[in-house]
Each structure stands twice: as C-alpha cells, then as structure tokens.
C-alpha positions, 0 to 999 in steps of 0.5 A: 371606286375612289374614297372621294366618290364614296363620301360624295352625297347622292342627289336624293340624300342632298334633297332630303337634307335640304328639306330638313334644313328648310323645315328647321328654318321654318320652325325657327322663324315660326317660333320667332314670330310666335314669341314676338306676338306673345311679347307684343301681346304682353306689352299691350296688356302692360300698357293697358294696365298702366293706362288704366292706373294712370287714369284712375290716379288722375281721377283720384288726384283730382277728387282729393285735391278738390275735396281737401279744402272742405275738411277745414273751415275758417272761423272768426273770433269776436267779442260779442256784447249780448245787449239786453236792449237788443235781445230782450227789451221787455226783460221777460226772458220769454223763449219766443222773444229771445228766438226772434231777437236781431242777433245779426245786428249783435254779431255785426256790431261786434265786427264793426267795433274792429273797424270804427272807420267804416261809416258808409252803408256800402262799406258796412254791407261789404263788411257784413258779407264777411260773416256767414249767415249761420253766425247769427243762428249760432248766437241765437241757439247759445242765448236760447239755451242759456238766457243767463248770458244776456247782458254779458260780453263773450268771446264767440267763434263764428264761421266766415262766409264761403267767399272769405273761406275760399280766400283764406284757403288760397282758392281765390287769387288776389292777383286777379283783377278786382272786377273778376273776383268776389272778394274786393281789395278793401275786403281783403284788407279787412280780412288780412287785418283780422288775421294779423290780430289773430282773430281768424283761424283755420281748423278741422271742419266738424260741421261737414260731418255733423250737419245736414244740407244748407244753402250756405256752403260753409254750413253744409254737411253730409250727416243728413245724407249719411243718415238717409243712406244708412236707413235706406240700406237697412231697409234694403238689407232687411228685404233683399237678403232673406228674400234673395237667399230663400229664392236661391235655396228654392231654385237650387235645392227644391225647384223641379227642373222644368220650363217654368223654373227655366223661365224664372231663371232667365228672367232673374238673369235679365233683371240683373241687367235692367237699368236702375232708373226702371226700378225708380219708375216702378217704385214711383208708380207702385209704392208712391202713386198706388200704395201712397207711401211717403215721397223722399223717405228711406222706406220707399228708397230701400224698397226700390233698391231691394228690388234692384239688389235681389237679382244680384243676391239670388245669382250670387247665392245660387253660385255659392250653393252650387259650389258645395260638393254633392258629397255633402248632401249625399252624406247627410241624406245617407245618415237619415237627414231630411232634405230640409235638414240637409240644406239648413244644417249643412249646405247653407252654412257652407255656402254662407261666405259666398252668399254674404260676399254677393250680398255685400257687393249688391249692397255696395252697388245699391249704396252708389245708386242715384237714378232710382232715388231721384225718381222717388223724390229723394232729391228734395232739399232736406235741412233736417237729419232724419230720425227714422225710415219714414222721415224725409231724407236724401242719400249720399249719392243724391247729395253729391248730385245736388252739390254738383249742380249748385252754382256756388263755387264753394260747393265744388270742394263739398262735392269732391269731399262727399265723393271721397266719403262715398268712395271710402264706404264703397271700398270698405264694403268691398274690402269686407266682402273680400275678407269674409270670403278669405276667412270662411272660404273652404276649398274642396 
C-alpha cells in the first residue's frame, strides 16, 4: 500500500468532517442572527428613549416659552393728583366716602394730561383702555389706608391692560393688519410715546405670586390656588397617612390569613385603579349632599383625596413592611418582646423610609388631581385667599383648568406659568421621596 493511499480519508471520516463543518457554520450563522437581533432590539430601545426624551423636551419647551411672559409685568408710572373735590368733596374723611370715590377718573385724568390733544370720546375710550381696571383699586387702597395723601400730587405705578402688556412683550405683532389685532395703530403710538418718556417699564411680576384669581389677566395670580392646595394637602395627609399605615400594619402583621383578609387585599388593590372622578362623585354624594359639608372647601377636597390616596399608601406601606427581614422579628420575640413591641419598636421604624416614600408619591399624585375637585365644586371663581380649611378655595390644577378655558389671550401665559409651578411642586415632592429612600434605606 502506497503512502498516498494511507493518507487518503475514508468516506466515513469525510462525512463526519462535513457534518462538523456544517454544524459549525450553522452555529456561526445562528450567533450572527442572535447578535443582529440583539443589536436591533438595543437600537429600538435607544430610539424609543430618544423619541420619549424628544417629546418631553418639546412639551417642556412649549410650556416654558409660553409661560415666561407671565413672570414679568408691564407698568405705567403716572403723576396722579388726588383731588379733594373728586375724592372727598364733603371734607369729612369718612372711610365710606373715600372708598366710593371715582378713582378711575383720577387715574385717567393723570394719563390724559400726557396727551392733551385727545379730545373725542372715542379717542378717550381708546386711551382709557391702556389702563388696567385694577389701577383704580390700587389708588383707592392707597388713599383709604392714608387719607393724608388727599390733595397731593404723587407718582404712582399702575399696571397696564393685558393687551398692552402683550404688545410690550412682543406677543402682539405690529406688522399685522390693524383690523386683525386688538391694539390699534393710534394706541401703539401712544404706548411708544409713553415708553420714550420712560413711563412704561417691565419688571418681575410679583402680583402673579401674591394675589388670587381675577377676571383681568394682568391682575390674576396663583397664591389663592396655592393656599387652597396647601390646606387640601394638609387635610389629605392628616387623614390618609395614619389610617393607611395602621391598615397596612394590621394586614401585614396581625390579620389572620383567611378569605376575609384576602377579599380586603383584593379590594384595596382594585381601589388603587378606580378612576379619580369616581371618588369625586362619592365625595359629592356623601360629604356634601348627605353630611352637608361646605362646597368648594379644602376640608371636603382633602377628604376626597384622602380616600383616593389611601390604597397607594397601604400598598406601599405593606411592601415596606414585607422588606424587613423576618430575623428582626424573630430576634425581638426571642428577647421577650411582645408582638406590639416588635412592630412598634423594630419593624415599623425600619420600614418607615419606604412608607414615607409611598406617602409622598401618593400625595404628589393627589396634588395633581383635578377631576375629584371639580365634582365637589372647587371649580368656583374665588377671588379671596382662603384662611382655613372651611373657606371657599380652589386648587392649583383646577386653576390651570379655569385659565385654560378662558377666552382671553393673556391667560395662555398664565396657564403655562401655573403649569410650571405645579410641575415644580411635583418634581420637588418626587425628589424628596428619592432622597428619603436613599438616606434611610438599609440593605439586608
């Protein structure tokens, strides 16, 4: 037998070698497809995240760009003559007489002296529209608080109307046809003249943060709504937190595991998914119609939101209690502690970070709710700042709803600005929840 014949592979060996090569190629092809699928899945995930961030970025950019004009206000400085003949003709300094005086004429006369050529009634009406209706009330308050100013000439800063505020901020375009904008060419000339004289200025809008709602956009603020939300959240917290934690402790630590507790647990989980407007209907039927509690009050709003928040707090508290290792309970029982002492001295303190986190998240959810508050009447137009939980009030989300439904163009900026404030509160509350968890969380 020759050497070449010996080295020549047999058909059986060749077939085995071909099968091994085929299997290796199949594995390589399979790995390529698997890696390609993983790469596509990763690309899909990155694309979804990028799309979500883009949409969120567009949303925030739109809200901020629309809301920034609301944080500044346009004012007009006038030299006002507090004429005694107009304000107090009887010279009695009676507070009632001072309050009923024609301050609108006092303010307008000061503006009219800047344009002595304005004579016709139509032109005077157009000139008067430059002033906010709140200007006369501000002068009235000044005189009532200090009657000694009567008979003097003072420099006083008053707000301009919302249309001229928008014109000053560039929202109203002067290049648009005269018939298509609310500020006429003549009014623009008057406005520009006052600005050239240094009488019109733009400054930070403190009114937006210190006043309540108003029919006039330039006078509307969020402080009344913020106060209403604060009182509502206080009631919600005082009711939901102790009841929710107590229910979670009982269900997790003391309740027997039987059919009744299983039904309770299922119902709690179901209540967490009930639409919020259902709680509003419940509050309307029970708290207002049956018990006769006041409508549009933070007390009722807090009670309704407490019912809505309870399932969230109970579920989060039970999860936090479950996370405490059983060895903690066993060690405490082994040292002679009672069941109540084990829960109150050891389990509950260790679970408190998770409980607080769930509570804050539930409160943040309640802060942004609108539908339940609409059902109990907190959608009413409230011009006074509430002083307690039984005073008529509105809430910040409801204020956003009211302004968004207004036909005045100037309320668009107020709506976006109020949304920015609401989002700031929500982000702050969620950040507080994260910080509490990071600070007090223990890993076992």
